C-alpha positions in Angstrom: 6.5 -40.9 -17.3 3.3 -42.1 -17.1 1.4 -41.1 -14.1 -1.7 -42.9 -13.1 -5.6 -40.9 -12.2 -4.1 -41.2 -8.4 -1.2 -39.3 -9.3 -2.3 -37.2 -11.7 -5.5 -36.1 -9.3 -3.1 -34.9 -6.5 -0.8 -33.2 -8.3 -3.8 -31.3 -10.0 -5.0 -30.8 -6.3 -1.5 -29.5 -4.9 -1.7 -26.8 -7.9 -5.1 -25.6 -7.2 -4.2 -25.3 -3.2 -1.1 -24.1 -3.7 -2.4 -21.3 -6.5 -5.2 -20.3 -4.0 -2.4 -19.7 -1.0 -0.3 -17.6 -3.4 -0.4 -14.1 -2.2 -1.3 -11.2 -4.6 1.9 -8.9 -3.4 0.7 -5.7 -4.8 -3.2 -6.0 -3.4 -1.8 -7.0 -0.1 0.7 -4.1 -0.1 -2.2 -1.7 -1.4 -4.7 -2.9 1.4 -2.5 -3.7 4.4 0.3 -1.1 4.5 -2.0 1.8 5.6 -2.6 -0.2 8.9 1.0 -0.5 10.1 3.1 2.4 11.7 6.5 3.0 12.5 7.0 3.3 16.1 9.4 6.1 17.7 10.6 5.0 21.1 11.4 8.5 23.4 13.1 9.3 26.4 11.3 11.8 29.2 13.3 14.9 26.9 11.4 13.5 23.7 14.7 12.1 22.0 14.4 8.8 19.9 15.7 6.1 21.4 14.6 2.9 19.3 12.2 2.1 16.7 10.0 -0.5 16.1 6.7 -1.3 13.7 2.9 -1.5 15.1 -0.1 -2.3 13.4 -4.2 -1.6 14.0 -6.4 -4.6 15.0 -9.4 -1.6 15.5 -10.4 1.3 13.8 -10.8 3.1 16.9 -7.2 3.3 17.9 -5.7 -0.4 19.3 -2.2 -1.3 18.4 -0.3 -4.6 18.6 3.4 -4.4 18.8 6.0 -6.6 20.9 6.4 -5.8 24.6 10.2 -5.2 24.0 9.9 -2.6 21.3 7.7 -0.3 23.8 9.2 -1.5 27.6 10.6 1.2 29.4 9.7 3.4 27.0 8.5 7.1 28.0 6.5 8.2 25.7 5.7 6.6 22.2 5.3 8.2 18.2 2.9 6.3 16.1 3.9 7.4 12.2 1.1 6.3 10.1 1.8 5.9 6.1 0.4 8.9 4.8 2.7 10.7 7.2 0.1 11.4 10.2 1.4 11.2 13.6 -0.6 9.6 16.4 1.1 9.5 19.8 0.3 6.7 22.0 -2.3 7.2 24.8 -0.7 4.8 26.8 -0.6 0.5 27.6 -3.5 -1.4 27.4 -2.0 -4.5 27.9 1.0 -6.3 27.9 2.0 -9.8 27.6 5.9 -9.9 28.1 6.1 -13.5 28.2 4.9 -13.7 24.5 6.4 -10.6 23.9 3.2 -8.6 23.1 1.7 -5.3 24.1 -1.3 -3.5 22.9 -0.6 0.3 23.0 -3.7 2.6 22.5 -3.9 6.0 20.1 -6.2 8.4 19.2 -8.3 8.1 16.3 -11.4 6.9 14.8 -12.5 4.8 11.0 -8.9 4.2 11.4 -7.7 1.0 8.8 -7.3 -2.0 10.4 -6.1 -5.5 10.0 -8.3 -8.7 11.0 -6.9 -11.8 12.6 -6.8 -15.2 11.0 -8.8 -18.3 12.5 -7.0 -19.7 15.1 -4.0 -22.5 14.3 -3.8 -21.7 10.8 -0.6 -20.7 9.9 0.9 -24.4 9.4 4.1 -25.4 7.8 4.1 -24.5 4.1 2.0 -21.8 4.7 2.7 -18.5 2.0 2.8 -14.8 4.1 4.1 -12.0 4.0 5.7 -9.0 6.4 4.9 -5.6 6.1 7.5 -3.6 8.9 10.0 -0.8 9.0 13.2 -2.2 9.3 15.8 0.4 9.9 12.9 2.8 9.8 12.4 2.1 6.1 8.8 2.2 6.3 6.3 0.0 4.4 9.1 -2.9 3.7 7.5 -5.5 2.1 9.2 -9.3 2.4 7.5 -13.0 1.8 8.2 -16.3 2.5 6.4 -19.2 4.4 6.3 -20.7 7.5 8.8 -23.3 8.4 7.9 -24.5 11.2 5.9 -23.9 14.8 8.0 -25.0 17.3 9.6 -24.0 20.8 13.0 -23.0 20.8 15.9 -24.3 23.5 15.5 -22.6 26.3 12.0 -21.2 25.8 9.1 -21.9 26.8 6.8 -19.9 24.7 5.6 -21.3 21.3 6.7 -19.9 17.9 6.0 -19.2 14.3 9.6 -19.8 12.5 9.7 -18.5 9.0 11.8 -17.7 6.4 10.5 -13.7 5.4 13.2 -11.5 6.5 13.0 -9.3 9.1 15.3 -6.9 10.6 16.0 -4.2 13.5 12.7 -2.6 13.6 11.2 -4.7 12.0 9.6 -5.9 16.0 5.8 -6.1 16.0 5.3 -6.2 12.1 2.3 -8.3 11.3 3.0 -11.7 9.3 0.1 -11.9 7.2 -1.6 -14.9 4.8 -2.8 -14.9 1.7 -5.7 -13.4 2.6 -3.8 -10.1 4.7 -5.1 -11.9 7.7 -2.5 -11.5 11.0 -1.3 -15.2 11.5 1.6 -13.6 14.0 3.8 -10.5 15.4 7.3 -10.6 14.0 9.6 -10.9 17.1 12.9 -11.6 16.8 15.9 -13.5 14.6 18.8 -15.5 15.6 21.9 -13.2 14.5 23.5 -16.5 14.6 22.0 -18.6 11.9 20.9 -17.9 8.5 17.1 -16.9 7.7 16.2 -17.5 11.0 13.1 -15.6 11.7 10.6 -15.8 14.3 7.2 -14.4 15.2 4.2 -15.0 18.1 1.4 -16.8 16.9 -1.6 -14.5 16.6 -3.3 -17.5 19.0 -1.6 -15.8 22.0 -2.7 -12.2 20.3 -6.1 -13.3 20.9 -5.7 -14.3 23.8 -4.2 -11.2 25.1 -7.2 -9.6 23.8 -9.9 -11.4 25.1 -7.5 -11.0 28.9 -8.0 -7.1 28.7 -11.2 -7.1 27.3 -10.8 -6.1 23.7 -11.6 -7.6 20.5 -10.4 -6.5 17.4 -13.4 -5.3 14.6 -14.0 -3.3 11.6 -11.3 -5.3 9.5 -9.9 -4.0 6.0 -11.3 -6.0 3.1 -9.7 -9.0 2.5 -7.1 -8.9 0.1 -9.3 -12.0 -1.5 -11.8 -9.5 -2.0 -10.2 -6.3 -3.0 -10.5 -6.7 -6.7 -14.0 -7.0 -6.6 -14.5 -3.9 -4.5 -15.4 -0.5 -5.5 -11.9 2.2 -5.3 -11.9 4.5 -2.8 -12.1 7.9 -3.5 -8.0 9.4 -3.4 -5.7 12.0 -4.5 -2.5 11.8 -5.3 -0.6 15.0 -4.0 1.0 17.1 -6.5 4.5 19.4 -6.0 2.5 22.9 -4.9 -0.7 21.8 -3.3 -2.2 22.6 -0.3 -5.2 21.7 0.9 -7.0 24.6 -0.3 -5.8 24.4 -3.7 -6.9 20.3 -3.5 -10.8 21.3 -2.8 -11.0 24.0 -5.3 -9.6 21.1 -7.8 -12.1 19.1 -6.3 -14.6 21.5 -7.2 -13.7 22.0 -10.7 -14.3 18.2 -10.9 -17.8 18.2 -9.5 -16.5 17.2 -6.2 -17.4 19.3 -3.0 -15.6 19.0 0.3 -13.2 21.5 2.3 -9.9 21.5 3.5 -11.2 20.1 7.5 -13.0 17.3 5.6 -9.9 15.6 3.9 -8.1 16.8 7.0 -10.0 14.8 9.8 -10.8 11.6 7.1 -6.8 11.2 6.6 -6.0 11.6 10.5 -3.7 15.0 9.9 -2.5 17.6 12.2 -3.8 21.1 12.2 -0.1 21.9 11.0 0.5 18.7 9.2 2.3 19.0 5.6 1.4 17.4 2.5 4.0 16.1 0.8 4.4 15.3 -3.5 3.1 11.7 -3.9 0.7 11.2 -0.6 -2.1 9.5 -1.4 -5.4 11.6 -0.1 -8.7 9.6 0.8 -11.0 12.2 0.1 -14.9 12.6 1.3 
């Protein structure tokens, strides 16, 4: 079949655009997971009554999740990828109509996600979701934005997505190819197949403005991650303690202390490190 020059040019442009919008999932997961938290919802006795997902949008601990995840909770505990535990200090703001909540955890210089420009998620936009379905932390799924729509009986606009979400995924970030947040996973329709929905990030931006908060200092974008200088890290081995790690690093010419490692990784004083855990090194 012979194609005209115009058709060939269109196909070439479509191919290039598709390649530019396809996320490198390995880089995206590596860069975004440290900013995504498993949320344990507790009653007044400290018993876990449910779970969800949240993600940081500022390095000083501003965390986003769904309103329905935290509604009625007496205590909320956020667990980071590295095992660090962060009690939620208070609820900063909530938007029940759009199923959003802003929480505050204590911390500084924490990895966080940036928000995509308004209305950048259109039908066909490739996306990935990182969440904690059924408590399985750091679960990555991919798909596309299927549509922007208002569902019958609902007034709010939602993103319909094909990336799978399950119970516990509520509050997960929906990320574009550059690792920016285009939505917040919210709910699924059990009576259908692959019908998953997220709140558009524009609603989150509006809530941030109303609460007087603003996201800042995002993690490096996926697009530039391959050109960045890798951070110093140490993978914990069997039998390691922070003191032993410091001795090992000293033999390699790196001077640090257990307290410095603990502070950099936001580890509690009595935190237990596990084999395979990746620690940032000063």
